[in-house]
C-alpha positions in Angstrom: 0.0 0.0 0.0 1.2 3.5 -0.8 1.1 6.5 1.5 -2.5 7.6 2.2 -3.4 10.6 0.1 -1.6 9.1 -2.9 -2.4 6.3 -5.3 1.3 5.6 -5.5 1.1 5.0 -9.2 1.9 6.9 -12.5 0.3 6.3 -15.8 3.1 6.0 -18.4 2.3 6.2 -22.1 5.0 5.6 -24.8 3.8 7.1 -28.0 6.5 5.4 -30.1 5.6 1.8 -29.1 2.0 2.4 -27.9 2.8 0.7 -24.6 0.7 1.9 -21.7 1.8 1.0 -18.1 0.7 1.8 -14.5 3.9 2.0 -12.5 4.4 2.2 -8.7 6.0 5.4 -7.2 8.4 4.5 -4.4 7.2 5.7 -1.0 10.6 7.1 -0.3 10.3 9.4 -3.3 6.8 10.5 -2.2 8.1 11.3 1.3 11.2 13.2 0.0 9.6 15.0 -3.0 5.9 15.3 -2.1 4.5 15.1 -5.7 3.9 17.6 -8.4 6.9 19.7 -9.2 9.2 17.9 -6.8 8.5 14.3 -7.8 8.6 15.4 -11.5 12.2 16.8 -10.9 13.3 13.5 -9.3 11.9 11.5 -12.2 13.5 13.7 -14.8 16.9 13.4 -13.0 16.7 9.6 -12.7 15.5 8.8 -16.2 16.9 11.4 -18.5 20.5 11.2 -19.7 22.4 14.4 -19.6 22.4 16.3 -22.8 19.2 14.7 -24.1 17.6 16.7 -26.9 14.3 18.2 -25.6 12.6 17.5 -28.8 13.8 13.8 -28.9 11.5 10.8 -28.3 13.6 10.3 -25.1 12.5 13.5 -23.5 9.8 13.0 -20.8 6.6 15.2 -20.7 5.0 14.9 -17.2 1.7 16.1 -15.9 2.0 16.0 -12.2 -0.9 16.5 -9.7 0.2 16.9 -6.2 -1.4 15.3 -3.1 -3.7 18.2 -2.4 -5.2 18.0 -5.9 -8.7 16.5 -6.1 -9.6 17.3 -2.6 -11.9 20.3 -2.0 -9.0 22.3 -0.4 -9.4 25.8 -1.5 -7.2 27.0 -4.3 -5.4 23.6 -4.7 -6.1 22.4 -8.3 -2.7 22.9 -9.8 -1.0 20.6 -12.3 2.7 20.9 -12.7 4.0 20.1 -16.2 7.6 19.0 -16.0 9.9 18.3 -18.8 13.3 19.4 -20.2 13.2 22.9 -21.4 13.4 24.0 -25.0 14.1 27.6 -23.9 17.4 27.6 -22.0 21.1 27.1 -22.5 24.2 27.8 -20.5 26.9 30.2 -21.5 29.3 27.4 -21.9 27.6 24.3 -23.3 28.6 21.0 -21.9 26.4 19.1 -24.4 25.0 20.1 -27.8 21.5 20.0 -26.2 22.3 21.4 -22.8 19.2 23.0 -21.2 17.5 23.2 -17.9 14.6 21.4 -16.6 11.3 23.1 -17.0 8.3 23.2 -14.7 5.1 25.1 -15.5 2.0 25.4 -13.5 -1.6 25.4 -14.7 -4.8 25.7 -12.7 -8.3 24.7 -13.9 -9.7 21.1 -13.6 -7.4 18.8 -15.5 -5.3 17.9 -12.4 -8.2 16.9 -10.2 -9.7 14.8 -13.0 -6.4 13.0 -13.5 -6.4 12.2 -9.7 -10.0 11.1 -9.9 -8.9 8.6 -12.7 -6.6 7.1 -10.1 -3.1 8.6 -10.8 -0.7 10.9 -9.1 0.8 11.8 -12.6 0.9 11.1 -16.2 4.3 10.5 -17.9 4.6 10.6 -21.7 7.6 9.5 -23.7 8.3 8.7 -27.3 6.8 10.1 -30.6 3.7 9.2 -32.5 3.9 8.9 -36.3 0.7 10.8 -36.7 -1.3 13.2 -34.5 -2.8 11.4 -31.6 -4.6 12.2 -28.3 -4.5 10.2 -25.1 -7.9 9.1 -23.7 -8.1 8.2 -20.0 -11.2 6.9 -18.3 -10.1 5.4 -14.9 -8.1 2.2 -15.9 -9.2 2.4 -19.6 -6.5 4.2 -21.4 -6.1 4.5 -25.2 -4.1 6.3 -27.8 -6.5 7.7 -30.5 -6.1 9.4 -33.8 -6.2 13.1 -33.7 -5.6 14.0 -37.4 -8.9 15.8 -37.8 -7.9 18.1 -35.0 -4.4 18.9 -36.2 -4.1 22.6 -37.3 -7.0 23.8 -35.1 -6.7 26.8 -32.8 -7.3 26.0 -29.2 -10.7 27.8 -29.2 -12.1 25.8 -32.0 -10.5 22.6 -30.8 -11.9 22.9 -27.3 -15.4 23.2 -28.6 -15.0 20.5 -31.2 -13.2 18.0 -29.2 -15.5 18.0 -26.2 -18.5 17.8 -28.4 -17.0 14.7 -30.2 -16.3 13.2 -26.7 -20.1 13.2 -26.3 -20.5 14.6 -22.9 -19.2 17.1 -20.4 -17.4 15.1 -17.8 -14.0 14.9 -19.6 -11.3 17.5 -18.7 -8.6 18.1 -21.2 -5.4 19.9 -22.1 -4.0 20.5 -25.5 -1.8 22.4 -27.9 -2.6 24.9 -30.6 -0.8 25.5 -33.9 2.3 26.9 -32.2 2.9 23.6 -30.5 2.2 21.6 -33.6 4.8 23.7 -35.4 7.1 23.1 -32.6 7.7 26.8 -31.9 10.2 26.8 -28.9 8.0 29.1 -26.7 4.7 27.2 -27.4 2.5 26.3 -24.4 -0.1 23.9 -23.3 -3.7 25.2 -22.8 -6.6 23.9 -20.8 -10.1 25.5 -20.3 -9.5 27.9 -23.1 -7.1 30.3 -21.4 -5.3 28.5 -18.5 -1.7 27.6 -19.6 1.4 25.7 -18.6 2.8 28.6 -20.3 6.6 28.6 -19.7 9.7 26.6 -20.8 8.3 25.3 -24.1 6.0 22.7 -22.7 3.7 22.9 -25.8 6.7 22.5 -28.1 7.7 19.3 -26.4 4.2 18.1 -26.6 4.0 19.0 -30.4 7.3 17.1 -30.9 5.6 14.0 -29.7 2.6 14.6 -32.2 0.3 14.7 -29.1 -2.5 17.1 -29.8 -4.5 16.5 -26.6 -5.2 14.5 -23.4 -8.8 13.9 -22.2 -9.4 12.4 -18.9 -12.3 11.5 -16.6 -12.4 9.4 -13.4 -14.5 8.1 -10.6 -12.0 7.3 -7.9 -11.4 9.3 -4.7 -8.0 9.5 -2.9 -8.0 8.3 0.7 -7.6 10.5 3.8 -5.6 9.1 6.9 -7.3 11.3 9.5 -10.7 12.3 8.2 -11.7 14.0 11.5 -8.6 16.2 11.5 -8.9 16.8 7.8 -12.6 17.9 8.1 -11.7 20.2 11.0 -8.9 21.9 9.0 -11.1 22.1 5.8 -13.9 23.8 7.8 -11.4 26.4 9.2 -9.7 27.2 6.0 -13.1 27.5 4.2 -14.3 30.0 6.9 -11.2 32.1 6.5 -12.2 32.7 2.8 -15.9 33.4 3.8 -15.0 36.4 5.8 -15.1 38.6 2.7 -12.0 40.5 3.8 -10.5 43.1 1.5 -7.9 40.6 0.0 -10.6 38.2 -1.0 -12.7 40.8 -2.6 -9.8 42.2 -4.4 -9.2 39.0 -6.0 -12.7 38.5 -7.0 -13.0 42.0 -8.4 -9.8 42.2 -10.6 -7.7 39.1 -10.2 -4.1 39.6 -11.1 -5.1 42.6 -13.3 -5.3 44.6 -10.2 -1.4 44.6 -10.3 -1.4 46.5 -13.6 -2.0 49.8 -11.8 -0.2 49.1 -8.6 2.9 47.7 -10.3 3.1 50.8 -12.6 2.8 53.0 -9.6 5.5 51.1 -7.7 8.0 51.2 -10.7 8.1 47.4 -11.0 6.3 47.1 -14.3 7.9 46.0 -17.6 7.4 49.1 -19.8 8.9 49.7 -23.2 11.1 46.6 -23.3 11.9 47.1 -19.7 13.3 50.5 -20.1 10.8 52.0 -17.8 9.0 50.8 -14.6 5.9 53.0 -14.9 3.4 53.3 -17.8 1.5 56.6 -18.1 -1.5 55.1 -19.9 -1.9 52.0 -17.7 -5.5 53.2 -16.7 -6.7 52.5 -20.2 -5.9 48.8 -19.9 -6.3 48.2 -16.2 -9.0 46.6 -13.9 -11.5 49.5 -14.1 -11.3 49.8 -17.9 -11.9 46.1 -18.3 -14.7 46.1 -15.7 -16.5 48.9 -17.5 -15.9 47.8 -21.0 -15.0 44.1 -21.4 -15.6 41.7 -18.5 -18.9 40.0 -18.0 -18.0 37.0 -15.8 -15.8 36.1 -12.9 -14.9 32.3 -12.7 -12.7 30.2 -10.7 -10.5 26.9 -10.9 -11.7 23.8 -9.1 -12.5 24.5 -5.5 -11.3 28.0 -5.3 -13.0 30.9 -3.5 -11.0 33.7 -5.3 -12.5 33.5 -8.7 -9.6 35.5 -10.1 -10.2 34.6 -13.8 -12.1 37.2 -15.9 -13.8 36.8 -19.2 -15.7 39.1 -21.4 -16.6 40.5 -24.8 -14.2 42.7 -26.8 -15.5 44.4 -29.9 -13.8 47.0 -32.0 -11.5 47.5 -35.0 -9.9 44.1 -34.5 -13.2 42.2 -34.6 -14.9 40.4 -31.7 -13.2 38.3 -29.1 -15.0 36.4 -26.5 -12.1 35.4 -24.2 -10.3 35.7 -20.9 -8.1 38.4 -19.5 -6.1 40.4 -19.5 -4.2 39.2 -16.4 -1.2 41.0 -15.1 1.3 39.1 -17.2 -0.7 39.2 -20.5 -1.7 42.9 -19.9 1.7 44.0 -19.3 3.7 41.9 -21.9 1.2 42.7 -24.7 0.3 46.0 -23.3 2.6 48.2 -21.2 5.8 46.5 -22.5 4.8 47.3 -26.1 3.3 50.7 -25.1 -0.1 49.4 -26.3 -3.0 51.1 -24.6 -5.6 50.2 -27.2 -7.9 47.9 -25.1 -9.5 46.1 -28.0 -6.1 45.7 -29.6 -4.7 44.2 -26.4 -7.6 41.7 -26.2 -7.0 40.7 -29.9 -3.4 40.1 -29.1 -4.2 37.9 -26.0 -6.9 36.0 -27.8 -4.6 35.2 -30.8 -1.8 34.3 -28.5 -3.9 31.8 -26.6 -5.6 30.5 -29.7 -2.2 29.6 -31.2 -1.1 28.2 -27.9 1.9 30.5 -27.4 3.7 31.6 -24.2 2.5 35.3 -24.1 5.2 36.4 -21.8 7.9 35.2 -24.0 6.0 36.4 -27.2 5.5 39.9 -25.7 9.1 40.1 -24.6 10.4 39.1 -28.0 8.2 41.6 -29.8 9.3 44.3 -27.3 13.0 43.5 -28.2 12.4 43.9 -31.8 10.6 47.2 -31.3 13.6 48.5 -29.5 15.9 47.1 -32.1 14.0 48.9 -34.8 14.0 52.1 -32.8 17.8 51.9 -32.4 18.3 51.2 -36.0 19.9 47.7 -35.3 17.3 46.2 -37.7 15.1 47.4 -40.5 11.9 46.5 -42.1 13.6 44.0 -44.5 14.8 42.1 -41.5 11.1 41.8 -40.3 9.8 40.7 -43.7 8.4 44.3 -44.4 6.8 44.7 -41.0 7.2 48.4 -39.8 7.2 47.7 -36.1 7.0 50.6 -33.6 5.9 51.2 -30.0 2.2 51.0 -29.6 1.7 49.3 -32.9 -1.0 46.6 -32.6 -1.1 45.8 -36.3 2.7 45.1 -36.5 2.6 43.1 -33.2 -0.2 40.9 -34.6 1.6 40.4 -37.8 4.8 39.3 -36.0 2.8 37.1 -33.6 1.4 35.3 -36.6 4.8 34.8 -38.2 6.2 33.4 -34.9 3.3 31.0 -34.4 3.5 29.7 -38.1 7.3 29.8 -38.2 7.1 31.9 -41.3 10.1 34.1 -42.4 11.4 36.1 -39.5 9.0 34.1 -37.2 11.4 31.1 -37.5 14.1 33.0 -35.7 11.9 35.2 -33.6 10.1 32.0 -32.1 13.4 30.9 -30.6 13.3 34.1 -28.5 15.5 37.1 -27.7 18.7 35.3 -27.1 18.7 33.8 -30.5 17.7 37.0 -32.1 20.4 38.9 -30.4 23.0 36.4 -31.4 22.0 36.6 -35.0 21.7 40.5 -35.1 24.9 41.1 -33.1 25.7 44.8 -32.7 24.9 45.9 -29.2 21.5 44.0 -28.9 22.8 41.9 -26.0 22.6 44.9 -23.9 18.8 45.0 -24.2 18.0 41.3 -24.7 15.9 40.6 -21.8 16.4 36.9 -20.8 18.0 34.7 -18.1 19.6 31.5 -19.4 17.7 32.1 -22.6 14.2 32.2 -20.8 12.5 35.6 -21.2 11.6 37.6 -18.1 8.1 37.9 -16.9 6.3 41.2 -16.5 8.0 42.5 -13.2 10.9 44.8 -13.8 14.1 44.7 -11.8 15.7 48.0 -10.8 13.2 48.9 -8.1 13.7 46.7 -5.2 16.6 45.1 -7.1 17.9 42.9 -4.3 14.6 41.0 -4.5 13.8 40.7 -8.2 17.5 40.5 -9.4 18.1 37.4 -7.2 14.5 36.0 -8.1 15.3 36.0 -11.8 19.0 35.2 -11.8 18.7 32.0 -9.7 15.4 30.5 -11.0 16.0 26.9 -12.0 13.8 27.2 -15.2 15.3 30.5 -16.2 13.8 33.8 -15.5 10.8 33.2 -13.3 8.7 35.7 -11.3 7.2 32.9 -9.3 10.6 31.8 -7.9 10.7 33.7 -4.7 13.3 36.4 -3.9 15.3 34.5 -1.2 16.0 30.9 -0.2 12.9 30.6 2.0 10.7 32.0 -0.8 12.1 29.6 -3.3 11.6 26.7 -1.1 8.1 27.6 -0.2 7.3 27.9 -4.0 8.7 24.4 -4.5 6.4 23.1 -1.6 3.2 24.8 -3.1 4.0 23.6 -6.6 4.6 20.0 -5.3 1.4 19.9 -3.2 -0.7 21.5 -6.0 -1.5 24.6 -4.1 -2.0 28.0 -5.7 0.4 30.7 -4.6 -2.5 33.3 -4.7 -4.1 31.8 -1.6 -0.9 31.0 0.3 -1.4 33.8 2.8 -4.5 32.2 4.2 -2.7 28.9 4.9 -0.8 29.7 8.1 -0.6 28.9 11.7 -3.1 26.1 12.6 -4.1 25.6 9.0 -0.6 25.5 7.5 0.0 23.3 4.6 2.0 20.9 6.6 -1.0 20.3 8.9 -3.3 19.5 6.1 -0.7 17.2 4.6 -0.3 15.4 7.9 -4.0 14.9 8.0 -4.2 13.4 4.6 -1.2 11.2 4.8 -1.1 10.3 8.5 2.5 11.2 8.7 3.4 14.1 11.0 5.5 16.9 9.5 7.5 19.2 11.8 8.2 22.6 10.5 11.8 21.8 10.0 11.1 18.6 8.0 8.6 20.4 5.9 10.9 23.2 5.0 13.7 20.8 4.3 11.6 19.1 1.7 11.2 22.4 -0.1 15.0 23.0 -0.1 15.6 19.4 -1.2 13.4 19.9 -4.3 15.0 23.2 -5.2 18.5 21.7 -4.8 17.4 18.6 -6.9 16.4 20.9 -9.7 19.8 22.7 -9.3 21.7 19.4 -9.6 19.9 18.6 -12.8 20.9 22.0 -14.3 24.5 21.7 -13.0 24.8 18.3 -14.6 23.8 20.1 -17.9 26.5 22.6 -17.5 24.9 25.6 -15.8 27.3 27.6 -13.6 27.6 30.7 -11.7 28.1 32.8 -14.9 24.5 31.8 -15.9 23.0 33.1 -12.7 22.9 36.8 -13.8 20.5 39.3 -15.1 20.2 41.2 -18.4 23.0 43.8 -18.9 20.2 46.5 -19.4 19.5 46.5 -15.8 23.0 47.5 -14.9 23.1 50.4 -17.4 19.7 51.7 -18.2 18.1 54.2 -15.8 14.5 54.9 -15.6 13.6 58.3 -17.1 9.9 58.4 -16.1 7.8 58.3 -13.0 8.4 58.4 -9.2 11.4 56.0 -9.6 13.3 58.1 -12.1 17.0 57.1 -12.2 16.5 53.6 -10.8 19.2 51.1 -11.8 20.8 47.9 -10.4 24.2 48.4 -9.0 26.5 45.6 -10.3 28.6 45.4 -7.1 25.4 45.1 -5.0 24.1 42.3 -7.2 27.4 40.4 -7.0 27.4 40.8 -3.2 23.8 39.6 -3.0 24.6 36.6 -5.1 27.5 35.7 -2.9 25.1 35.9 0.2 22.5 33.8 -1.6 25.0 31.0 -2.3 26.4 31.2 1.1 22.9 30.8 2.7 22.2 27.7 0.5 25.6 26.2 1.1 26.6 26.4 -2.5 30.1 27.1 -3.9 30.5 30.8 -4.7 32.8 30.2 -7.7 30.7 27.5 -9.5 27.3 27.7 -7.8 27.5 23.9 -7.0 25.8 22.7 -3.9 28.5 21.5 -1.4 28.6 17.7 -0.9 27.8 18.1 2.8 24.6 19.9 1.8 23.7 17.2 -0.6 24.2 14.5 2.0 22.2 16.3 4.6 19.3 16.5 2.1 19.7 12.8 1.1 20.7 13.8 -2.4 23.9 11.7 -2.3 23.0 10.2 -5.6 23.7 13.5 -7.3 27.2 13.8 -5.9 
């Protein structure tokens, strides 16, 4: 018997051979790595040879639902997609295909349904010789022909696919044309606009000719201490029912609330990260969308915050019935491109989701090319005749289409800003905004640089705003992603309803605060050792050159910049706090032994 709260089994599907297996997960791995992101990292380290091509049949694509997923625990429906990244590379390559691991979280209903089918995760290997989808109904698992769906955008596909399945009980995730075309920044979509957006997950899925996964189940994971579990569940539910200001803010604006606050605080990505404040942010923020666009607030499985917003945008770019903007999409396709046309912004978001592209990386890439055009480092011929300028919706749409279709300049642009900068040359590396090849999210660095600079520099998947700005923040993010909990609700899970108490009730295993925190540190270090094995070193733990040289010229934070010496000192302190070698960034052997990671030595 496996630990309660888990089924102790993975569903493994090899698309090359058609072999389908239900394999056991060692209890020791469950106890050490919890599930979700942590267990995925352990499996990837164990099974993947160093230097494996991310687009090869050997790469593993995992859909990992943590031990909280499937229970009615508020805001705990996350699925972590774990694979080897298509987006990153070290400064000095150890292998031709050196890249980091990738973990990307998505909410919605897919993870809970996978757990109801009786699995703690789905592991996909191999490559099909034609488009397929995986159909899961409890123990009945099959690989089916998806040729009729190949080429469909995610919007059309979602409607058609679920109609063809014949009823509404299936949950699914899928790729769009960007994933089919193996655009390196493609993502995986579920429920129309929820995405495992980062690290090229959709590109890996497309390389396997896997269009979609559909799942439904009837199982229920066990609970070890039902009385304690119900008591904790009642307490945490009541904390969300108080209708305090934080709960109501999430329901009113979701992450879009941060569009205005981040701009005011000088932490927004504006004009390819040249500024931290956008003077026209009110035109695309929460109030503008509440007044002109949004018609519905909705939530992921068992979530009281209902942070997702959906509406009806109509204007010069046609009609879009879609979600958003959220903070990241609103900033990267809005403020970062100096676009304040609300209908144009919605069109960019809709098309990005319909193609199945990482909107963070796509917006960053378009912003880089806008700056390159402004500086005279490229011309219209380089962009296939597209005259790209700040605030240009039409040019941005044209470039987005080329990226997702891999047409002309889109072939190179789809590889991201690092590849573009290397091809263009000149001084473009000074404004190419990426870490390890992975484009930054929508939070700018210079204001509060000691936080964001370390956040971006040391993230194991490349630049990541969800990484946490210090060791404890990073470890806590690992814990949440491994349990299946949403970071937006983490502030409610404290004291007597802390995550570790809920985990203890579910599993019957008592977790001390020290043991629980150590699990988070172990997971982060496990990921680090995967990357170190691939060739990533201290020289890769840095931030874009622009942040050391470019001073803000607008807003209350005019003159903000990152001091290079301060960054280097903070990085030294970070390594010291983790017990990592300051010269190489490698975790010391005594640290690895203490965390029971001896096998990585």
